[in-house]
N, C-alpha and C positions, 0 to 999 in steps of 0.2 A: 090796431096798429095802423101808423102813417110813418112818413119818410121825410126826413129834414136835413136840410143843410144848414150847418152852423159855420159860419165865419169867425176864425179865431183871431185873435191879434196881430198875430204873425202873417195873417193872409190867407193862412192854409184852411180851407174846407172842409169839415167834416160831415159825413154823409151818415147818418143815424136811424133808426130804427125807435120809434115812439110807440110805447105803451100807455095806452089810458084808460082801459079796461078796470082798474082797480079805483076809479075817480079823479086821479091825480095823473100828473104826465112824469113819468120817469125812462130814461134811456134804455132800451130793452136790449138793443146791441149796437156798438159801431162798427160798420161794415169798414171804412177807411178813410186817410183822409189824403188831399193833394190839393197843392195849388195851381194845378194844369187843369183847365176846363173838358179837355177830352178824358181825361182820368175822374174827374167828376162823374161825366156823363156816363163813364163805364160802371163805376161802384154806384151808379143810381140804378144803371140796369142790375148789377149784384144785389140791390137792397131790395127792387121789387120782386127779384126772385125767390128771395129772401121770404119775403112776404108773402106771395105767391103759395109759399111750402104750410105757412100756418093760416092764412084767412081767405084762400080763392085768388079767382082772376079778374083784374081790373079790365072792365070794358071802354073805351072810345066812342062818345054819343057825340055827334057833329050836328045833331036832331035838325035835318035837312028830309026834304021829302020824296023828290026822283031821283034814280040812280046818276042821271048826268047831272045833278045838284052837288048829290053826295061826293062825285067824282073831283068836281071842279073845287068844291069845298076842301078836300082832302089834299089836292092839288096844289091848290093857291095857299097852302098853310104848309107845305112841305119847305122847313128851312134849309136843311144840309142831310145828305147822305153820307154816311161815311163808312168804312171796314172796322167793324168793331170786333169781329173773331179771336185776332190775334192776340190784341190788348185782354179781351176780357178772360182767355185762358194763360195763353202765353206772358201775358203781363202781371197775372197772379203767383204763377211759378218763376217769376224774375224776382217779384218781391219776397218770396219764400225760401229763397236760395241767400238773401240777404244782399243782392245788387242797387235796391236801390238806396242804398248808404252811398252809393256813391254821387257826388254833388253833379248838378246838369241833368234834365230832362232829356238830352240830345242823348245820353247813353242809352236811356233804354230805348228809344226809338232807333238807333242805328243798332243794336244789338237785336231787336226784336226783327227789323226787317232785311236786316241779314240771313233772318232762318225763313221768311215769306217771300222776300223777293231780293235776293243776292246778286246785285248789281252793281257799278261803280258809285261813287259817293254823289254824282251829277243826277244819274237814273234815280238815286236812291231819294233826291230831294224832289224831283218829280213825282214820285210815289207815295212822298209822304205829302205832298201838297194835293193830288187827287182824290186819294184814298183815306187821309186823314185830314184832310182842312188844316194842316201844318204849313205856313210858309216858311221858307229858309232861304238864303241866300249861300252860296256855294262857300262864300269867305267865313261864314259862323261855323260849317262842318269842320274846316280847315282847323280856325281859332280854335275851338272844341277838342279837336285832337292833339293840338300843342298844349292844350292844357292837360287832358289824358296823360299824355306822355309825359310829363314834368311832373303830376301829381299823383295820378291814380294808380298805375299799371300794377305796382306791389300790392295796392289793396285791394284790386279786384281779384290778384293771385291767390291772394290769402281768404277773401270771403269764400271762392272756390274752393281751396283748400280745406278750410273748415266745416265747409257744410257735406263733402265729401266725408270727410272723418266721421261725422255726425250722423249720416243716411247708412254708413257702413257698421254703426252701432261697436264699432270694437278697435283695439288698438291696430296702428297701417303697420301691419306684419309683412308684406310685401309689396313692392312696387316695381312696374315695368318700364322699359324704356327703349325707345325706336326715334330714329332719324327720318326725315323726308327734306324734299327740297322745292322749292317756289321761284317758278320764275317771273319775269318781267316782260312784258312786253318793247320797253325801251332798250334801245342797243350799248347804250353807253354803259362802261363799268366805273365803280368807284371804291371806295375802303370796304365799304358793304356788298354793293352787290358784284359779283366776282362769277365768272363762268366757269363750270365745274363739273364735276360727272351728276346729270339730271337724271332723278328718278323719274321723269315726265316727258322722256326723251327729247328736251330742249337743249341739248347741247352748245347750240351757238348762243343763247339765250343768258344774260347776266342772270342770277339767282342767290337765294340765302340758303342756306341750312337750318332745319328747323330742327330742335330735339325737346320731344316731349314725354313727360314720365305722368304714368297714368296709375290709378289702383284697381283692386281686383274688380271685376264685372266692367271695366274701362273707363272707369269715371276720372274725368281729366284734373292732374295736381300740379303741376308745375310745367312750364316751358321755357325755353333759352332761344335766342338766335345767334347765328353765328354767319361767319363771312363764307359766299359761296362756294369758294374752291377748299374750305376747310372739309380735312379727311374726316369722316364721321367715327372713326375711331379715336379720334382725339376729342370729341362732345363728351361723353359719357359723363367722366371724372368730373369735370366742372359743374355738370348740371347736378349731378347727386349732392357734390361738398356744399354747393349753396341753397340747393332744396334742404340738406340737414340742419347747416348752420340758421338759416331763416329760418326754420319754425323749432329748433330745437330737438329735432325727431331722434328717438331712439333708436336702437337696433334694427334694423330692417332686413331684406333681403331682395335684394338686385335679381331681375330678370331681365336677360339681353341675350338679342341674336349674335350667331358665332361672327358674323360681318363684323361687329362693333367690339370685337377681342381681340387683343395680342400677346403675345406673351409678358408683354412691358405692362400692360394694362391688368393682368391678371395677377401678377405681382404687388404695381400699386395699389390694389382693391385688397390683398391681401395684408401688404403692410399698411392700410389705414383699418385694417380690421373689419371689412364689410363681408357680411356674408352674399354669396351669388350663387345663381345658377346660371350656365350660359350653353348656348350651343356647341356642341364638339364638332372638332373636322379632324373626324375619325381617320379620313385617309392619310392626315399628316402625322397620327400618332406613330410610336416606335415600332419596330417587327415585332418586339413580343407582345406588344397589348394586342397588334394587328393579328396575330397567330393565336390568340386567346377567342379573340372574337371569331373567327372563323371557324374555331374548333368546338365551340359552344354547343353548335347543334341546335339552335334556336328555332322555335315553331312561331305559328304568329301568337303577338301580344307579349311572347315570353320577355327576359331582358338578361342581361349577365352586369354584373359590377366589377369593376376593377379600381383596384387602387395603384395611382402612377407613381413614381418614383418621388415627386413633390408633395406626396400626401393627400392628393386630391383625388376625388372618386370620377371616375367615365363611368356611366349608365349609357349600356347600348341594347337600344328595343329593335326584335322583328318585328316587320308588320306587311302579314299579306298582299292588305290592298295596296299599302306604298309601295309594296315589289312591283304591284303591277302598272302604278304609276309611273313611280321611275323607268321601267322598262319599256313604257309607251313613250317618255319624253325622251329617253336615249333614242330611239328609233325614228323620232321627228326631226330628231337634231342631227343624226345620220342622214337623212333623207334630203335636209334641206343643206348639208354638205356638198353630195353629190349633185344636187341641181348647180348648185355654187360652181361645183368641178367642172362639170358639162360648159358650163358659158364662159369658162375661160377665166373668171374675174378672180380664182382664187391665186395668190402669190408667194412667195416667201416668207414675206410681212406677216401672211395669218398663219402660218405656223408656231402656236405658242399653247399655253396651257389653258387659254380663255374659255369657257365654256365646253362647246362640243370641237372646238379648233384642234383639241389635245389628240383627235382621232385621224390627224393628217401629218403627212411624214414626206419628205423628199426622197426620190429615189435618181441616182446619178445626179446631175449638175440642173438640171432644168425640170423636171417630172416630178407633178406632186398627187401623190394616190392615198386613198382613204388606208387605213391600217386597223382592217378588219379585227383581227386578234386581240388589238387593243380594244376594239370595242367588245368583243366577247367577254373581254377576261373584267372589264368592270362589273359584270351582271354579279358579280358575287356582291358588291354593295348595293344591289337593290333591297330596296323594304330596311334599312338599317339605318337609323338613328340614333345619333351620341349626344348627351349631356353631362356637363363637367359642373361641380360643385364642391363645396368647401363646409355644405351645411351637414346636418346631423339627420336630416330629414330622411324618411320612408325613402325608398326609391320610386313607387308610385307616386307619390305626394311630389317630389322631385319632377317627375313627367308632367303631373297635372297642371302644376305652376306654369313652368313652361308652355305647355300647350294654349295659357290666356294671352299670349304673347300677339295673338290675332287680334285681340279686344284694342290694342294699339295700333294695327294697320288697319282696322275698321273705321277706327275716330280719325283716322288720317284721310280718310276715304270721305267719311260723315263732311270735313274741313274743306274736301277740294271738292266733291260733286255736290252736296244738298247744300252748302256754305259758299261754295264757288271763291275760295280766298282766292284761289289763282286762277287767270296770271294777275299780278298787282299791278299798278297803275301809278303810284304815287313813286316819288323817286328821293324824297327827302328822307333821311336815315329817323329822324323822330314821327313822322307820319308814317312809314312802314311801320314802323313797331308798335304804334296806337293803333294803325289795322289789323296787325296780329291778332291783339288783345281785343279787341271786336269781337273780331272772330274766335277766339279762345272761350271768351264769354259767352257767344253763340252755341257754341257745343256743347258749354257746359249746360245751357238751358235746355237742346236739344237732348240729351242724355237725361235731365230730368222729368223732361217729358215722357221719353222713353219708360224710364224707371217707374211714372206714376200710370200710365197705361199699362205697364205689367203688373202694378199690384193690384189695378183695377183689374183684371183679369180681363182687358179690352179686346176683343176681335182684328184691331186696325192697328198699324204700324204706327210709330211716329209720322214719317211723311204722310202716311193716309189722312193723320189727324191734321197736320197744317196745311194738307188742301183741301180740307172742308174747313178749316178757319177763314182760308181765305173766301168763303161763300158766303159768311155771316154778316151781314150790313145793320145798321143802325138806322133809322129815320126819326128824324128830329121834328116835330110837331108842333105850330101854334094853333092853340085852343082856343077857337072862336070866341067861347064862352067867358070861360075865366081869365083869358089872356096870358095862361101858364104855358111854360115850353114843355113838351116831353117826348120824351127819349124811347122810340119803340124797336125792340129787337126784332130782325125779320128773321126767325128760323122756322120756316116752313116747310123744309125737308125731313125727312124721316130722322136721316142722317145726321143733319144739324142739331134735331132735339136730342138723338143720343149721347152725339161727345159734351152737349152742353149740359145734359144729366147726367154723365160721369163727374164733371167736375162742379157741378151744382151741389154735390154732397159736401164737398170740400167749404164752402162757401157757406152752408149753412152749419158745419160743424166749429167753425171757426171761430 
C-alpha cells in the first residue's frame, strides 16, 4: 500500500490509500479531502496511521555517518513545526458532527481554537500563526464573523440539533431550559448590552442574557440571546416556541427551574398544550397543601403526591442528606447576619424576604435584631423539595427528569470556564451574536469529545484529553534524497500514544 494525494478539478485534494497487491492499482480507502494544506497534512498523518495498522511502520533514513551529521541533516531539513493534536482529533469530530458543511475554513479554526486556547480574537490570531502556521489579519476574522452572522448561525444550530437527535437515537422526548448572564468589559450600554441582575456578580457591567436548551445528557440543542435587563422568567416561552417551530418538533416535556416560572408562565404553557416539569415553590402553596406536606410523615427518599385545585400535580420528596445541607446553609446564613449586625452595617432597608434577611426584625424604631424563632420555624422545610407537573409520568420519573437540570448548569460552566465565553470584548451586536455562535459550536464539540471518551471507556476527562492534544506536534521534513516532504507525528509520550490510539480505531473503521 502507498498514499496518494489526488488533486481534483475543483482544487480539492483527496488523500487516498492505494493498493497494488493484485497487480493493478486500486483505491483501497479515501481518508478525506480538503483544499487546506494544513488539513491535508493531517489527513496524510491519518493515512500513514491507517497504513501502519496494515503494513507496519515506515522509517526515515537520512543516510548520514556521524551523530553530528545526522543531527545537522535533520535540523537543516526541518521545514515547519506545528501543533497537530487538536486538528487530528477535534478536527475529525468537527467533521463527524457535520460542522465542515459550514463554508469557510476559518470557522473550523475559530471553533477548535476556542477549545484549545480560549482567548480574544487578537490572541487567537497569534496562536494560529505560532502553532498552526496560519497567517491572518484581524479584519479577516471580523469579516468572517459578519458573514457568519448573516448566513450561517441557523445552519450551525441545525447541524448541532440533528447530530444530537441522531446520537440519542430516539425521539426527542424532553428538553431542559435555563438561563445565564454574560458580561462585557466595556462600560457603555446599548439596545442589547444592558446592566441587570448578573449571575457572575458583575452588576455594574453591561451584559446579555443567554437562554439555552439542551437534551438529555446535556447535549446542546438551541439558544437565544436577550437584552441584559430581561427578566429570566420571560425568556423561556420565546425560546421554546422558536425551537418548536424551527424544527417542527412534536410533543416534548419542558423541564425548568422554579426561578423561571410564574403563574402566568404556567398558564401560558398549559394554554399552548406543553407538557412540563418545574421546580415548585412549596412555601408559597396554599395552607391546605402545606398541611398535607407536614402531616405526611415522610422519611428519607419518600414522597407525597398532591393534586392542586388547578389540576396540576405537586410532588414533594424528603431527603435526609438535603435536610442536613439545608440546616447547614441556614446556620451559615444566620452567622453572616450576626456578624453584619455586630458591625452596625444593617439598616431598615435590609429587612426584607431576600435570602436570609427574612430573619431580621425591627424592635422599636431603631434596633434591628435576629428573629431566632423564625429561624427555628424554618427548620420544618429542611429536606423538602417540590416539583409541579401536568404530565402523567410516574412521580419517580418526574423527579429523575428534573434532577437532570444540572446538565444545563454544567454546560454553562463549560462555556464560562473551559471556553471562557465571558467577558465579551465585542460591542457590535452582529459580532456578539457570532461570538456566542462560535462558543456554542465549541461547546457541542466538547460534549462530543466527552461522549466519545465515555463510549471508549477512557479513563481521562475531556479537559485532560485536550491538554494532551496540546502537546502533540508535527514535524515537516524535506527528504534530502527524494526531495519529498514528509510530516512526522511527534507522539513520544505514552499518554500521547494512548490518546491517538483511542481515536485511531475510528480512522481505521471509517
